[in-house]
DSSP file (Angstrom, degrees, kcal/mol; ACC not computed):
  #  RESIDUE AA STRUCTURE BP1 BP2  ACC     N-H-->O    O-->H-N    N-H-->O    O-->H-N    TCO  KAPPA ALPHA  PHI   PSI    X-CA   Y-CA   Z-CA
    1    1 A X              0   0    0      0, 0.0    47,-3.2     0, 0.0     2,-0.3   0.000 360.0 360.0 360.0 144.8    3.4   -9.8  -26.3
    2    2 A X  E     +A   47   0A   0     45,-0.2    18,-0.5    43,-0.0     2,-0.3  -0.863 360.0 159.1-121.0 156.8    6.6  -10.3  -24.3
    3    3 A X  E     -AB  46  19A   0     43,-2.2    43,-2.7    -2,-0.3     2,-0.4  -0.915  35.6-106.0-157.4-177.2    7.6   -9.3  -20.8
    4    4 A X  E     -AB  45  18A   0     14,-2.3    14,-3.1    -2,-0.3    41,-0.2  -0.981  37.8-108.6-124.6 132.3   10.0  -10.0  -18.0
    5    5 A X  E     + B   0  17A   0     39,-2.7    38,-2.8    -2,-0.4    12,-0.3  -0.410  36.3 173.6 -63.1 124.7    9.0  -11.8  -14.8
    6    6 A X  E     +     0   0A   0     10,-2.6     2,-0.3     1,-0.4    11,-0.2   0.793  68.1   0.4 -96.7 -39.6    9.0   -9.3  -11.9
    7    7 A X  E     - B   0  16A   0      9,-1.8     9,-2.2    34,-0.1    -1,-0.4  -0.997  58.1-178.8-150.6 147.5    7.6  -11.6   -9.2
    8    8 A X  E     - B   0  15A   0     -2,-0.3     2,-0.6     7,-0.2     7,-0.2  -0.958  12.6-158.3-149.9 131.6    6.4  -15.2   -8.9
    9    9 A X  E  >> - B   0  14A   0      5,-2.9     4,-2.1    -2,-0.3     5,-0.9  -0.940   5.8-161.5-110.2 111.0    4.9  -17.1   -5.9
   10   10 A X  T  45S+     0   0    0     -2,-0.6    -1,-0.1     1,-0.2     5,-0.0   0.794  88.5  56.5 -65.9 -27.9    5.3  -20.9   -6.4
   11   11 A X  T  45S+     0   0    0      1,-0.2    -1,-0.2     3,-0.1    -2,-0.0   0.919 121.2  25.9 -71.5 -42.2    2.7  -21.6   -3.8
   12   12 A X  T  45S-     0   0    0      2,-0.2    17,-0.2    -3,-0.2    -2,-0.2   0.579  97.5-135.5 -94.5 -11.8   -0.1  -19.6   -5.5
   13   13 A X  T  <5 +     0   0    0     -4,-2.1    19,-0.3     1,-0.2     2,-0.3   0.831  67.5 114.7  56.6  35.9    1.4  -19.9   -9.0
   14   14 A X  E   < +B    9   0A   0     -5,-0.9    -5,-2.9    18,-0.1     2,-0.3  -0.845  28.3 126.4-126.9 165.7    0.7  -16.2   -9.6
   15   15 A X  E     -BC   8  27A   0     12,-2.2    12,-2.8    -2,-0.3     2,-0.3  -0.915  44.1 -87.3 179.2-151.4    2.9  -13.2  -10.1
   16   16 A X  E     -BC   7  26A   0     -9,-2.2   -10,-2.6    -2,-0.3    -9,-1.8  -0.988  20.0-152.4-148.9 156.4    3.6  -10.2  -12.3
   17   17 A X  E     -BC   5  25A   0      8,-2.6     8,-3.0    -2,-0.3     2,-0.5  -0.927  15.2-132.5-127.0 154.3    5.5   -9.3  -15.4
   18   18 A X  E     -BC   4  24A   0    -14,-3.1   -14,-2.3    -2,-0.3     6,-0.2  -0.929  20.4-142.5-105.1 127.1    7.0   -6.1  -16.6
   19   19 A X  E >   -B    3   0A   0      4,-3.1     3,-2.1    -2,-0.5   -16,-0.2  -0.348  34.2 -98.9 -75.9 168.3    6.3   -5.1  -20.3
   20   20 A X  T 3  S+     0   0    0    -18,-0.5    -1,-0.1     1,-0.3   -17,-0.1   0.769 125.0  56.6 -60.6 -26.4    9.1   -3.4  -22.2
   21   21 A X  T 3  S-     0   0    0      2,-0.1    -1,-0.3     1,-0.0     3,-0.1   0.367 123.6-103.3 -87.7   5.4    7.4   -0.1  -21.6
   22   22 A X  S <  S+     0   0    0     -3,-2.1     2,-0.2     1,-0.3    -2,-0.1   0.376  73.1 144.4  91.4  -3.7    7.6   -0.6  -17.8
   23   23 A X        -     0   0    0     -5,-0.1    -4,-3.1     1,-0.1     2,-0.5  -0.509  43.0-140.1 -69.2 131.8    3.9   -1.5  -17.4
   24   24 A X  E     -C   18   0A   0     -2,-0.2     2,-0.4    -6,-0.2    -6,-0.2  -0.816  18.4-171.8 -95.5 131.3    3.4   -4.2  -14.7
   25   25 A X  E     -C   17   0A   0     -8,-3.0    -8,-2.6    -2,-0.5     2,-0.2  -0.986  13.1-142.7-123.3 128.0    0.8   -6.8  -15.5
   26   26 A X  E     -C   16   0A   0     -2,-0.4    29,-0.6   -10,-0.2     2,-0.3  -0.521  14.5-162.4 -80.8 154.9   -0.4   -9.4  -12.8
   27   27 A X  E     -C   15   0A   0    -12,-2.8   -12,-2.2    -2,-0.2     2,-0.1  -0.990   6.0-143.3-135.7 148.9   -1.1  -13.0  -13.8
   28   28 A X     >  -     0   0    0     27,-0.4     4,-2.1    -2,-0.3     3,-0.3  -0.432  36.0 -92.2-102.8 178.7   -3.1  -15.6  -11.9
   29   29 A X  H  > S+     0   0    0      1,-0.2     4,-3.0     2,-0.2     5,-0.2   0.840 123.1  58.4 -60.2 -35.9   -2.6  -19.4  -11.5
   30   30 A X  H  > S+     0   0    0      1,-0.2     4,-1.8     2,-0.2    -1,-0.2   0.903 107.9  45.2 -62.6 -41.6   -4.9  -20.0  -14.4
   31   31 A X  H  > S+     0   0    0     -3,-0.3    27,-1.7     2,-0.2     4,-0.9   0.895 114.6  48.8 -68.8 -38.7   -2.7  -18.0  -16.8
   32   32 A X  H ><>S+     0   0    0     -4,-2.1     5,-0.9   -19,-0.3     3,-0.8   0.942 112.5  47.4 -66.1 -45.7    0.4  -19.7  -15.4
   33   33 A X  H ><5S+     0   0    0     -4,-3.0     3,-1.1     1,-0.2    -1,-0.2   0.839 104.5  61.6 -64.9 -33.1   -1.1  -23.2  -15.8
   34   34 A X  H 3<5S+     0   0    0     -4,-1.8    -1,-0.2     1,-0.2    -2,-0.2   0.788 100.2  55.3 -63.4 -27.6   -2.2  -22.4  -19.4
   35   35 A X  T <<5S-     0   0    0     -4,-0.9    -1,-0.2    -3,-0.8    25,-0.2   0.568 106.7-126.0 -84.7 -10.1    1.4  -21.9  -20.4
   36   36 A X  T < 5 +     0   0    0     -3,-1.1    -3,-0.1    -4,-0.4     2,-0.1   0.621  59.0 141.7  79.2  12.9    2.5  -25.3  -19.2
   37   37 A X      < -     0   0    0     -5,-0.9    -1,-0.2    21,-0.4     3,-0.1  -0.473  41.2-161.3 -85.4 159.6    5.4  -24.0  -17.1
   38   38 A X  S    S+     0   0    0      1,-0.4     2,-0.3    -2,-0.1    -1,-0.1   0.628  75.8   7.4-107.0 -23.0    6.3  -25.4  -13.7
   39   39 A X        -     0   0    0     -7,-0.1    -1,-0.4     2,-0.0     2,-0.4  -0.988  56.5-157.8-157.1 151.4    8.3  -22.5  -12.4
   40   40 A X        -     0   0    0     -2,-0.3     2,-0.3    -3,-0.1   -30,-0.1  -0.983  14.3-156.5-131.1 145.3    9.1  -18.9  -13.2
   41   41 A X    >   -     0   0    0     -2,-0.4     3,-2.1   -34,-0.1   -36,-0.3  -0.905  32.4 -85.9-124.9 153.7   12.1  -16.9  -12.0
   42   42 A X  T 3  S+     0   0    0     -2,-0.3   -36,-0.2     1,-0.3     3,-0.1  -0.259 114.3  17.7 -54.0 132.8   12.8  -13.2  -11.6
   43   43 A X  T 3  S+     0   0    0    -38,-2.8    -1,-0.3     1,-0.3     2,-0.2   0.384  87.7 143.1  85.6  -4.6   14.2  -11.7  -14.8
   44   44 A X    <   -     0   0    0     -3,-2.1   -39,-2.7   -39,-0.1     2,-0.4  -0.512  51.4-125.7 -72.5 134.9   13.0  -14.6  -17.0
   45   45 A X  E     +A    4   0A   0    -41,-0.2    16,-1.2    -2,-0.2     2,-0.3  -0.674  37.9 177.6 -81.9 130.8   11.7  -13.5  -20.5
   46   46 A X  E     -AD   3  60A   0    -43,-2.7   -43,-2.2    -2,-0.4     2,-0.3  -0.925  29.4-125.9-135.0 157.4    8.2  -14.8  -21.2
   47   47 A X  E     -AD   2  59A   0     12,-3.0    12,-2.1    -2,-0.3     2,-0.4  -0.799  27.6-154.6 -96.3 145.4    5.5  -14.6  -23.8
   48   48 A X  E     - D   0  58A   0    -47,-3.2     2,-0.4    -2,-0.3    10,-0.2  -0.977   9.8-156.4-125.0 135.1    2.0  -13.5  -22.8
   49   49 A X  E     - D   0  57A   0      8,-2.2     7,-3.2    -2,-0.4     8,-1.3  -0.911  21.6-151.5-102.5 138.7   -1.4  -14.2  -24.3
   50   50 A X  E     - D   0  55A   0     -2,-0.4     2,-0.4     5,-0.3     5,-0.2  -0.850  20.8-166.0-114.6 147.8   -4.0  -11.6  -23.5
   51   51 A X  E >  S- D   0  54A   0      3,-3.1     3,-1.3    -2,-0.3     2,-0.6  -0.845  77.7 -54.2-126.0  89.9   -7.7  -11.8  -23.1
   52   52 A X  T 3  S-     0   0    0     -2,-0.4    -2,-0.0     1,-0.2     0, 0.0  -0.670 121.0 -22.1  72.1-120.3   -8.7   -8.1  -23.2
   53   53 A X  T 3  S+     0   0    0     -2,-0.6     2,-0.4    -3,-0.1    -1,-0.2   0.280 122.4  92.4-103.5  10.7   -6.7   -6.5  -20.4
   54   54 A X  E <  S-D   51   0A   0     -3,-1.3    -3,-3.1   -29,-0.1     2,-0.4  -0.869  79.2-120.2-108.6 136.7   -6.1   -9.8  -18.5
   55   55 A X  E     +D   50   0A   0    -29,-0.6   -27,-0.4    -2,-0.4    -5,-0.3  -0.617  30.6 178.2 -71.3 124.1   -3.1  -12.2  -19.0
   56   56 A X  E     +     0   0A   0     -7,-3.2     2,-0.3    -2,-0.4    -6,-0.2   0.633  63.7  14.6-104.8 -17.1   -4.6  -15.5  -20.1
   57   57 A X  E     -D   49   0A   0     -8,-1.3    -8,-2.2   -23,-0.1     2,-0.4  -0.971  55.3-164.5-157.9 144.1   -1.3  -17.5  -20.5
   58   58 A X  E     +D   48   0A   0    -27,-1.7   -21,-0.4    -2,-0.3     2,-0.3  -0.998  24.9 150.8-128.9 126.6    2.4  -17.2  -19.6
   59   59 A X  E     -D   47   0A   0    -12,-2.1   -12,-3.0    -2,-0.4   -23,-0.1  -0.926  50.3 -73.5-146.5 170.8    5.1  -19.3  -21.2
   60   60 A X  E >   -D   46   0A   0     -2,-0.3     3,-1.7   -14,-0.3   -14,-0.2  -0.322  43.0-117.8 -65.2 150.3    8.7  -19.1  -22.1
   61   61 A X  T 3  S+     0   0    0    -16,-1.2    -1,-0.1     1,-0.3   -15,-0.1   0.698 115.6  54.4 -66.1 -17.2    9.6  -16.8  -25.0
   62   62 A X  T 3  S+     0   0    0      2,-0.1     2,-0.3   -15,-0.0    -1,-0.3   0.524  98.1  78.3 -90.8  -7.2   11.0  -19.9  -26.9
   63   63 A X  S <  S-     0   0    0     -3,-1.7     2,-0.1     1,-0.0    -4,-0.1  -0.720  86.6-110.6-100.8 150.8    7.7  -21.8  -26.5
   64   64 A X        -     0   0    0     -2,-0.3     2,-0.2     1,-0.1    -4,-0.1  -0.497  34.7-110.1 -75.5 151.0    4.6  -21.3  -28.6
   65   65 A X        -     0   0    0     -2,-0.1     3,-0.1     1,-0.1    -1,-0.1  -0.508  39.6-100.9 -73.5 147.6    1.5  -19.8  -26.9
   66   66 A X        -     0   0    0     -2,-0.2    -1,-0.1     1,-0.1   -31,-0.0  -0.302  48.5 -88.6 -64.1 154.4   -1.4  -22.2  -26.4
   67   67 A X              0   0    0      1,-0.1    -1,-0.1    -3,-0.1    -3,-0.0  -0.352 360.0 360.0 -62.5 145.7   -4.3  -21.8  -28.9
   68   68 A X              0   0    0     -3,-0.1    -1,-0.1    -2,-0.0    -2,-0.1   0.477 360.0 360.0 -86.7 360.0   -6.9  -19.3  -27.8
């Protein structure tokens, strides 16, 4: 699944993404850390791994998602 970064807090390493249909999904520090990124910026395109209705990993759209 892909989305666009809406918000990111570098201190807490959490934020939210907007899916293409406009749905906003929050992500926590665990999901951010699982993707191996150091920073996310507003408008950046990202890949999302999901665990049910929770984002479990966030990474750049050009990077592979971590194994589940």
